[in-house]
DOZADREN-55415 format. One record per atom (N, C-alpha, C): residue number from 1; residue in one letter; atom name; x negated, y, z. Coordinates in nm, 4 decimals. Each point is the difference from the previous one (the first is absolute). Example, Ala and Ser with C-alpha at 12.3 -4.5 7.8 and 13.67 -1.06 7.14 Angstrom:
# DOZADREN-55415
(1 A N (-1.3190 -0.5690 0.7800))
(1 A CA (0.0890 0.1190 0.0000))
(1 A C (-0.0900 0.1200 0.0000))
(2 S N (0.0350 0.1050 -0.0720))
(2 S CA (-0.0820 0.1190 0.0060))
(2 S C (0.0770 0.1090 0.0730))
***
This chain:
# DOZADREN-55415
(1 M N (1.7563 -3.0645 3.6577))
(1 M CA (0.1082 0.0988 -0.0760))
(1 M C (0.1826 -0.0944 0.0338))
(2 R N (0.0671 0.0701 0.0987))
(2 R CA (0.1406 0.0003 -0.0582))
(2 R C (0.0943 0.0417 -0.0597))
(3 R N (0.0663 -0.0960 -0.1601))
(3 R CA (0.0960 0.0267 -0.0688))
(3 R C (0.0800 -0.0546 -0.0017))
(4 N N (0.1274 0.1063 -0.0531))
(4 N CA (0.1397 -0.0497 0.0622))
(4 N C (0.0713 0.0394 -0.0435))
(5 K N (0.0802 0.0134 -0.1377))
(5 K CA (0.0382 0.0314 -0.1169))
(5 K C (0.1403 0.1152 0.0891))
(6 N N (0.0296 -0.0016 0.0751))
(6 N CA (0.1144 0.0531 0.0775))
(6 N C (-0.0226 0.0782 0.0432))
(7 R N (-0.1580 0.0599 0.0019))
(7 R CA (-0.0367 0.0443 0.1501))
(7 R C (-0.0635 0.1243 -0.1514))
(8 G N (-0.0159 -0.0052 -0.1038))
(8 G CA (0.0103 0.1034 -0.1484))
(8 G C (0.0284 0.1552 0.0380))
(9 Y N (0.1401 0.0786 0.0891))
(9 Y CA (-0.0536 0.1060 -0.0181))
(9 Y C (-0.0950 0.0982 0.1059))
(10 Q N (-0.0343 -0.1145 0.0398))
(10 Q CA (-0.1275 0.0282 0.1064))
(10 Q C (-0.0231 0.0546 -0.1171))
(11 K N (-0.0870 0.0264 -0.0922))
(11 K CA (-0.0509 0.0544 -0.1656))
(11 K C (0.0542 0.1318 -0.0663))
(12 L N (0.1296 0.0039 0.0224))
(12 L CA (0.0523 0.1241 0.0236))
(12 L C (-0.0275 0.1243 0.0261))
(13 R N (-0.0561 0.1337 -0.0724))
(13 R CA (-0.0217 0.1118 0.0228))
(13 R C (0.0916 0.0331 0.0355))
(14 V N (0.1414 -0.0135 -0.0041))
(14 V CA (0.1155 0.0925 0.0519))
(14 V C (-0.0473 -0.0772 0.1443))
(15 W N (-0.0318 -0.1530 0.0282))
(15 W CA (0.1065 -0.1021 0.1455))
(15 W C (-0.1321 0.1086 0.0669))
(16 N N (-0.1495 0.0000 -0.0853))
(16 N CA (-0.1202 0.0438 0.1183))
(16 N C (0.0421 0.1499 0.0241))
(17 D N (0.0720 0.0949 -0.0549))
(17 D CA (0.0241 0.1618 0.0418))
(17 D C (0.0904 -0.0547 0.1120))
(18 A N (0.1199 -0.0319 -0.0616))
(18 A CA (0.0765 -0.0639 0.1174))
(18 A C (-0.0268 0.0135 0.1248))
(19 I N (-0.1064 -0.1120 0.0357))
(19 I CA (-0.0555 -0.0246 0.1305))
(19 I C (-0.0507 0.1114 -0.0010))
(20 E N (-0.0723 0.0912 -0.0603))
(20 E CA (-0.0572 0.1850 0.0960))
(20 E C (0.1099 0.0836 0.0285))
(21 Y N (0.0715 -0.0038 -0.0659))
(21 Y CA (0.0274 0.0748 0.0303))
(21 Y C (0.0621 0.0259 0.1312))
(22 Y N (0.0633 -0.1543 0.0046))
(22 Y CA (-0.0004 -0.0955 0.1627))
(22 Y C (-0.0867 0.1042 0.1210))
(23 L N (-0.1318 -0.0516 -0.0827))
(23 L CA (-0.0571 0.0231 0.1356))
(23 L C (-0.0016 0.1903 0.0215))
(24 Q N (0.0331 0.0503 -0.0989))
(24 Q CA (-0.0164 0.1237 0.0265))
(24 Q C (0.1152 0.0518 0.0563))
(25 T N (0.0696 -0.0779 -0.0140))
(25 T CA (0.1323 0.1163 0.0463))
(25 T C (0.0331 -0.0894 0.1311))
(26 C N (-0.0382 -0.1139 0.0890))
(26 C CA (-0.0235 -0.0419 0.0438))
(26 C C (-0.1778 0.1075 0.1480))
(27 D N (-0.0545 0.0830 -0.0825))
(27 D CA (-0.0909 0.0295 0.0717))
(27 D C (0.1078 0.1192 0.0393))
(28 V N (0.0460 0.0974 -0.0738))
(28 V CA (0.0531 0.0954 -0.0208))
(28 V C (0.1256 0.0426 0.0571))
(29 F N (0.0589 -0.1585 -0.0171))
(29 F CA (0.1771 0.0264 0.1524))
(29 F C (-0.0611 -0.0723 0.1489))
(30 G N (-0.1341 -0.0963 -0.0085))
(30 G CA (-0.0578 -0.0584 0.0977))
(30 G C (0.0185 0.0821 0.1236))
(31 K N (-0.0227 0.1290 -0.0764))
(31 K CA (-0.0133 0.1268 0.1192))
(31 K C (0.1407 0.0654 0.0934))
(32 F N (0.0928 -0.0166 -0.0478))
(32 F CA (0.0758 0.0744 -0.0129))
(32 F C (-0.0107 -0.0012 0.2208))
(33 P N (0.1087 0.0567 -0.0187))
(33 P CA (0.0478 0.0202 0.1685))
(33 P C (0.1893 -0.0501 0.0514))
(34 Y N (-0.0490 -0.0696 0.0970))
(34 Y CA (0.1324 -0.1140 0.0701))
(34 Y C (0.1164 0.0583 -0.0393))
(35 E N (0.0482 0.1702 0.0119))
(35 E CA (0.1148 0.0034 -0.0817))
(35 E C (0.0241 -0.0703 -0.1310))
(36 L N (-0.0877 0.0466 -0.1719))
(36 L CA (0.0083 -0.1154 -0.1086))
(36 L C (-0.0661 0.0016 -0.0022))
(37 K N (0.0584 -0.1516 0.0974))
(37 K CA (-0.1178 -0.1562 -0.0521))
(37 K C (0.0978 -0.0788 -0.0941))
(38 R N (0.1775 0.1104 -0.0302))
(38 R CA (0.0412 -0.1284 -0.0793))
(38 R C (-0.0012 0.1050 -0.0987))
(39 V N (-0.0519 0.0855 -0.1168))
(39 V CA (-0.0427 0.0608 -0.0192))
(39 V C (-0.0836 -0.0504 -0.0407))
(40 A N (-0.0913 -0.0485 0.0413))
(40 A CA (-0.1751 -0.0698 -0.0159))
(40 A C (0.1226 -0.1505 -0.0564))
(41 S N (0.0327 -0.0820 0.0956))
(41 S CA (-0.0155 -0.1049 -0.0294))
(41 S C (0.0548 -0.0014 -0.0963))
(42 Q N (0.1171 0.0784 -0.0680))
(42 Q CA (0.0988 -0.0346 -0.1537))
(42 Q C (-0.1550 0.0083 -0.0744))
(43 A N (-0.0265 0.1492 0.0327))
(43 A CA (-0.1468 0.0117 -0.1879))
(43 A C (-0.0408 -0.1076 0.0306))
(44 I N (-0.0695 -0.0395 0.1507))
(44 I CA (-0.1487 -0.1151 -0.0957))
(44 I C (0.0564 -0.1613 -0.0846))
(45 A N (0.1829 -0.0393 0.1197))
(45 A CA (0.1044 -0.0340 -0.0887))
(45 A C (0.0268 0.0166 -0.1556))
(46 S N (0.0744 0.0526 -0.0742))
(46 S CA (0.0017 0.0171 -0.1473))
(46 S C (-0.1403 -0.0080 0.0719))
(47 S N (-0.1320 0.0429 -0.0267))
(47 S CA (-0.1443 0.0566 -0.1111))
(47 S C (-0.0356 -0.1964 -0.0402))
(48 D N (0.0894 -0.0577 0.1491))
(48 D CA (-0.1185 -0.1672 0.0128))
(48 D C (0.1598 -0.0537 -0.0520))
(49 S N (0.0753 0.0398 -0.0495))
(49 S CA (0.1251 -0.1319 -0.0852))
(49 S C (-0.1006 0.0568 -0.1770))
(50 V N (-0.0354 0.0563 -0.0228))
(50 V CA (-0.0253 -0.0283 -0.1797))
(50 V C (-0.1513 -0.0599 0.0090))
(51 H N (-0.0743 -0.0537 0.0177))
(51 H CA (-0.0773 -0.0758 -0.0170))
(51 H C (0.0519 -0.1440 0.0598))
(52 R N (0.1029 -0.0324 0.0596))
(52 R CA (-0.0039 -0.0779 0.1171))
(52 R C (0.1104 -0.0928 -0.1474))
(53 N N (0.1463 0.1699 -0.0959))
(53 N CA (0.1025 -0.0862 -0.0880))
(53 N C (-0.1421 -0.0378 -0.1225))
(54 I N (-0.0678 0.0774 -0.0186))
(54 I CA (-0.1058 -0.0872 -0.1203))
(54 I C (-0.0422 -0.0984 0.0220))
(55 A N (-0.0525 0.0012 0.0641))
(55 A CA (-0.0124 -0.1601 0.0602))
(55 A C (0.0710 -0.1200 -0.0384))
(56 E N (0.1436 0.0609 0.0444))
(56 E CA (0.0628 -0.1421 0.0838))
(56 E C (0.0632 -0.0617 -0.1319))
(57 G N (0.0639 0.1718 -0.1050))
(57 G CA (-0.0128 -0.0676 -0.1921))
(57 G C (-0.1081 -0.0065 -0.0176))
(58 Y N (-0.1249 -0.0124 0.0046))
(58 Y CA (-0.0627 -0.0945 -0.1206))
(58 Y C (0.0198 -0.1535 0.0645))
(59 C N (0.0107 -0.0317 0.1285))
(59 C CA (-0.0169 -0.1299 0.0518))
(59 C C (0.1488 -0.0050 -0.0305))
(60 R N (0.0968 0.0004 -0.0248))
(60 R CA (0.1465 -0.0263 -0.0546))
(60 R C (-0.0428 -0.0337 -0.1375))
(61 R N (-0.0476 -0.0293 -0.0454))
(61 R CA (-0.0652 -0.0334 -0.1346))
(61 R C (0.0961 0.0430 -0.1326))
(62 S N (0.1680 0.0213 0.0249))
(62 S CA (0.1032 0.0624 -0.0899))
(62 S C (-0.0470 0.1584 -0.0617))
(63 I N (-0.0368 -0.0074 -0.1567))
(63 I CA (-0.0523 0.1442 0.0349))
(63 I C (0.2332 0.0639 0.0210))
(64 H N (0.0827 0.0020 -0.0197))
(64 H CA (0.1056 0.0845 0.0452))
(64 H C (-0.0458 -0.0014 0.1264))
(65 E N (-0.0011 -0.0662 0.1351))
(65 E CA (-0.0536 -0.0116 0.0946))
(65 E C (-0.1094 0.1185 0.0525))
(66 Y N (-0.0988 -0.0392 -0.0664))
(66 Y CA (-0.0988 0.0845 -0.0289))
(66 Y C (0.0103 0.0947 0.0149))
(67 L N (0.0704 0.0850 -0.0951))
(67 L CA (0.0562 0.1305 -0.0530))
(67 L C (0.0626 0.0575 0.1279))
(68 N N (0.1095 -0.1346 0.0243))
(68 N CA (0.0908 0.0941 0.1195))
(68 N C (-0.1168 0.0270 0.0897))
(69 F N (-0.0559 -0.0194 0.0167))
(69 F CA (-0.1273 -0.0200 0.1311))
(69 F C (-0.0812 0.1205 -0.0210))
(70 L N (-0.0143 0.0652 -0.1152))
(70 L CA (-0.0967 0.1249 -0.0380))
(70 L C (0.0306 0.0527 0.0336))
(71 N N (0.1993 0.0149 -0.0643))
(71 N CA (0.0583 0.1479 -0.0197))
(71 N C (0.0734 -0.0332 0.1882))
(72 I N (-0.0088 -0.0404 0.0358))
(72 I CA (-0.0002 -0.0331 0.1393))
(72 I C (-0.1078 0.1076 0.1262))
(73 A N (-0.0985 -0.0303 -0.0961))
(73 A CA (-0.1135 0.0954 0.0837))
(73 A C (-0.0068 0.1444 -0.0702))
(74 L N (0.0060 -0.0371 -0.0781))
(74 L CA (0.0710 0.1758 -0.1012))
(74 L C (0.0483 0.0546 0.1212))
(75 G N (0.1117 -0.0913 0.0516))
(75 G CA (0.1214 0.0560 0.0858))
(75 G C (-0.1256 0.1088 0.1442))
(76 S N (-0.0701 -0.1275 0.0393))
(76 S CA (-0.0261 -0.0170 0.0825))
(76 S C (-0.0598 0.1253 0.0355))
(77 L N (-0.1716 0.0206 -0.1084))
(77 L CA (-0.0151 0.1641 -0.0048))
(77 L C (0.0350 0.0821 -0.0711))
(78 G N (0.1522 0.0013 -0.0031))
(78 G CA (0.0502 0.1530 -0.0571))
(78 G C (0.0317 0.0005 0.1386))
(79 E N (0.0660 -0.0495 0.1324))
(79 E CA (0.1037 0.0333 0.1694))
(79 E C (-0.1398 0.0074 0.0031))
(80 S N (-0.1544 -0.0583 0.0399))
(80 S CA (-0.1037 0.0374 0.0483))
(80 S C (-0.0758 0.1747 -0.0919))
(81 V N (0.0301 -0.0214 -0.0910))
(81 V CA (-0.0082 0.1725 -0.0224))
(81 V C (0.0391 0.0862 -0.0008))
(82 S N (0.1718 0.0148 0.0044))
(82 S CA (0.0977 0.0747 0.0122))
(82 S C (-0.0451 0.0078 0.1949))
(83 G N (-0.0306 -0.0518 0.0974))
(83 G CA (-0.0899 -0.0019 0.0688))
(83 G C (-0.0797 0.1111 0.0651))
(84 L N (-0.0893 -0.0407 -0.1044))
(84 L CA (-0.1452 0.0801 0.0445))
(84 L C (0.0563 0.1463 -0.0347))
(85 H N (0.1244 0.0148 -0.0975))
(85 H CA (0.0105 0.1432 -0.0351))
(85 H C (0.0961 0.0429 0.1598))
(86 A N (0.0946 -0.0597 0.0093))
(86 A CA (0.0508 0.0635 0.1067))
(86 A C (-0.0695 -0.0166 0.0873))
(87 C N (-0.1432 -0.0700 0.0374))
(87 C CA (-0.0934 0.0284 0.1564))
(87 C C (-0.0147 0.1163 -0.0508))
(88 R N (-0.0435 0.0258 -0.0947))
(88 R CA (-0.1174 0.1052 -0.0773))
(88 R C (0.0729 0.1581 0.0152))
(89 K N (0.1278 0.0567 0.0017))
(89 K CA (0.0601 -0.0001 0.0477))
(89 K C (0.0366 0.0572 0.0955))
(90 S N (0.0708 -0.1474 0.0546))
(90 S CA (-0.0334 0.0980 0.1935))
(90 S C (-0.1642 0.0613 0.0230))
(91 K N (-0.0802 -0.0236 -0.0401))
(91 K CA (-0.1376 0.0359 0.0753))
(91 K C (-0.0422 -0.1283 0.0970))
(92 Q N (0.0287 -0.1778 -0.0154))
(92 Q CA (-0.0381 -0.0669 0.0709))
(92 Q C (-0.0905 -0.0437 -0.0431))
(93 I N (-0.0769 -0.0450 -0.2047))
(93 I CA (-0.0939 0.1023 -0.0189))
(93 I C (-0.1410 0.0314 -0.0579))
(94 E N (0.0070 -0.0739 -0.0030))
(94 E CA (-0.1646 0.1206 -0.0492))
(94 E C (0.0184 0.0776 -0.1239))
(95 E N (0.0079 0.0279 -0.1055))
(95 E CA (-0.0156 0.1044 -0.1702))
(95 E C (-0.1692 -0.1589 -0.0061))
(96 E N (-0.0483 0.0076 0.0689))
(96 E CA (-0.1295 -0.0590 -0.0972))
(96 E C (0.0468 -0.1495 -0.0099))
(97 E N (0.0739 -0.0671 0.1292))
(97 E CA (0.0873 -0.0836 0.0354))
(97 E C (0.0632 -0.0840 -0.1067))
(98 F N (0.0582 0.0895 -0.0239))
(98 F CA (0.1671 0.0346 -0.0853))
(98 F C (-0.0592 -0.0723 -0.1547))
(99 H N (-0.0769 0.0722 -0.0658))
(99 H CA (-0.1828 0.0472 -0.1542))
(99 H C (-0.0029 -0.1361 0.0868))
(100 E N (-0.0265 -0.0619 0.0259))
(100 E CA (-0.0589 -0.1161 0.0346))
(100 E C (0.0544 -0.1233 -0.0510))
(101 L N (0.1466 -0.0172 0.0659))
(101 L CA (0.0667 -0.1029 -0.0140))
(101 L C (0.0797 0.0097 -0.1429))
(102 D N (0.0222 0.1280 -0.0537))
(102 D CA (0.0578 0.0551 -0.0800))
(102 D C (-0.0091 -0.0460 -0.0803))
(103 N N (-0.1467 0.0564 -0.1084))
(103 N CA (-0.0544 -0.1053 -0.0617))
(103 N C (-0.0078 -0.1230 0.0333))
(104 L N (-0.0671 -0.0785 0.0650))
(104 L CA (-0.0065 -0.1379 -0.0113))
(104 L C (0.1347 -0.0782 -0.0577))
(105 A N (0.0753 0.1272 0.0793))
(105 A CA (0.1771 -0.1015 0.0221))
(105 A C (0.0635 0.0208 -0.1815))
(106 Y N (-0.0970 0.0443 -0.1013))
(106 Y CA (0.0177 0.1093 -0.1555))
(106 Y C (-0.0513 -0.0896 -0.0500))
(107 K N (-0.2055 -0.0759 0.0201))
(107 K CA (0.0342 -0.0272 -0.0287))
(107 K C (0.0157 -0.1385 -0.0079))
(108 L N (0.0651 -0.1104 0.0950))
(108 L CA (0.0185 -0.0589 -0.0174))
(108 L C (0.2049 -0.0578 -0.0174))
(109 E N (0.0821 0.1213 -0.0130))
(109 E CA (0.1003 0.0087 -0.0913))
(109 E C (0.0315 -0.0232 -0.1586))
(110 N N (-0.1757 0.0002 -0.0306))
(110 N CA (-0.0267 0.0488 -0.1578))
(110 N C (0.0136 -0.1759 -0.0311))
(111 G N (-0.1256 -0.0239 0.0772))
(111 G CA (-0.0610 -0.1384 0.0405))
(111 G C (0.1426 -0.1011 -0.0290))
(112 L N (0.0932 0.0374 0.0506))
(112 L CA (0.0991 -0.1297 0.0816))
(112 L C (0.1287 0.0490 -0.1143))
(113 L N (-0.0571 0.0917 -0.0973))
(113 L CA (0.1447 0.0818 -0.1298))
(113 L C (-0.0882 -0.1010 -0.0472))
(114 K N (-0.1575 0.0167 -0.0509))
(114 K CA (-0.0156 -0.0390 -0.1773))
(114 K C (-0.0026 -0.2245 0.0217))
(115 L N (-0.0122 0.0322 0.1511))
(115 L CA (-0.0218 -0.2080 0.0419))
(115 L C (0.1916 -0.0162 -0.0288))
(116 V N (0.0924 0.0712 0.0334))
(116 V CA (0.1268 -0.0741 -0.0677))
(116 V C (-0.0324 0.0099 -0.1183))
(117 E N (-0.0012 0.0877 -0.0872))
(117 E CA (-0.0327 0.0620 -0.1636))
(117 E C (-0.0377 -0.0929 -0.0424))
(118 A N (-0.1481 -0.0492 0.0421))
(118 A CA (-0.0780 -0.1483 -0.0783))
(118 A C (0.1554 -0.0983 0.0011))
(119 L N (0.0204 -0.0486 0.1790))
(119 L CA (0.0391 -0.0858 0.0157))
(119 L C (0.1457 -0.0242 -0.0509))
(120 E N (0.0466 0.0512 -0.1022))
(120 E CA (0.1977 0.0467 -0.0512))
(120 E C (-0.0963 -0.0677 -0.1098))
(121 H N (-0.1046 0.0428 -0.0826))
(121 H CA (-0.0616 0.0453 -0.1907))
(121 H C (0.0305 -0.1577 0.0764))
(122 K N (-0.1603 -0.0668 0.0751))
(122 K CA (0.0353 -0.1940 0.0101))
(122 K C (0.0831 -0.0441 -0.0596))
(123 R N (0.0966 0.0512 0.1584))
(123 R CA (0.2092 -0.1047 -0.0030))
(123 R C (0.0356 0.0504 -0.1851))
(124 E N (-0.0623 0.1270 -0.0384))
(124 E CA (0.0679 -0.0203 -0.1702))
(124 E C (-0.0257 -0.0841 -0.0208))
(125 R N (-0.1248 -0.0466 -0.0336))
(125 R CA (-0.0657 -0.0035 -0.1040))
(125 R C (-0.0101 -0.1766 0.0670))
(126 K N (0.0841 -0.0609 0.0832))
(126 K CA (-0.0309 -0.0982 0.0207))
(126 K C (-0.1621 -0.0532 0.0923))
(127 E N (-0.0816 0.0369 0.0744))
(127 E CA (-0.1504 0.0017 0.0090))
(127 E C (0.0137 -0.0908 0.1023))
(128 W N (0.1227 0.0111 0.0993))
(128 W CA (0.0045 0.0001 0.1516))
(128 W C (0.0142 -0.1831 -0.0008))
(129 T N (-0.1564 -0.1308 0.1030))
(129 T CA (0.1514 -0.0801 0.0759))
(129 T C (0.0217 0.1063 0.1236))
(130 D N (0.1096 -0.1083 0.0251))
(130 D CA (0.0382 0.0196 0.0867))
(130 D C (0.0097 -0.1667 0.1585))
(131 H N (-0.1653 -0.0144 -0.0551))
(131 H CA (0.0110 -0.0890 0.1114))
(131 H C (-0.1153 -0.0825 -0.0376))
(132 L N (-0.1074 0.0121 0.1367))
(132 L CA (-0.1056 -0.0272 -0.0307))
(132 L C (-0.0228 -0.2147 -0.0279))
(133 M N (-0.0360 0.0659 -0.0840))
(133 M CA (-0.0533 -0.2052 -0.1075))
(133 M C (-0.2597 -0.0278 0.0383))
(134 V N (0.0531 -0.0912 0.1102))
(134 V CA (-0.1752 -0.0014 -0.0314))
(134 V C (0.0746 -0.1763 -0.0851))
(135 K N (-0.1394 -0.0078 -0.0548))
(135 K CA (0.0362 -0.0482 -0.1123))
(135 K C (-0.1854 -0.1396 0.1637))
(136 E N (0.0351 -0.1260 -0.0536))
(136 E CA (0.0089 -0.1421 0.0580))
(136 E C (-0.0781 -0.0635 -0.1131))
(137 S N (-0.0797 -0.0428 0.0104))
(137 S CA (-0.0412 -0.1236 -0.0401))
(137 S C (0.0530 -0.1807 -0.0565))
(138 N N (0.0931 -0.0409 -0.0928))
(138 N CA (0.0843 -0.0695 0.0853))
(138 N C (-0.1126 -0.1333 0.0024))
(139 A N (-0.0953 0.0454 0.0091))
(139 A CA (-0.1302 -0.1780 0.0425))
(139 A C (-0.0255 0.0800 0.1213))
(140 I N (0.0341 0.0215 0.1106))
(140 I CA (0.0167 0.0182 0.1493))
(140 I C (0.0927 -0.0705 0.0641))
(141 Y N (0.1196 -0.0185 -0.1357))
(141 Y CA (0.1977 -0.0110 0.0375))
(141 Y C (-0.0647 -0.1967 -0.0158))
(142 G N (-0.0823 -0.0390 -0.0783))
(142 G CA (-0.0566 -0.1242 -0.0787))
(142 G C (0.1893 0.0460 -0.1073))
(143 V N (0.0285 0.0911 -0.0358))
(143 V CA (0.0439 -0.0540 -0.1338))
(143 V C (-0.0995 0.1278 -0.1407))
(144 E N (0.0540 -0.0928 -0.1297))
(144 E CA (-0.0935 -0.0206 -0.1058))
(144 E C (0.0948 0.1101 -0.0844))
***
């Protein structure tokens, strides 16, 4: 089993929910006709941005940058949900497709907001380490 602290974001429920949101968005918008490909492409891109920003912020290791990227993820999710509403009103997506994506987006948004809140509390209590610290045995280097 491979382990890497920098890939810890993969254990986050919000990251996994964001991946699922992206997959479902691809399913719905991937079947759009040619004349709506720009709309479909934008919907897919904004949903793709959510999981990518969660991962990038986590990998930056800085609490300030992590929070910034989580807020960008929230912005991308807002853009995506706005597009969902527009596509629903213009009858470009089915009511059922809208509700599936909207429900997942709602869950994802609440998860992101809770993560942001938890990280802000960690920052206030100074419980965050801004770097990956690897403790090596001095014996490895011949130092006592």
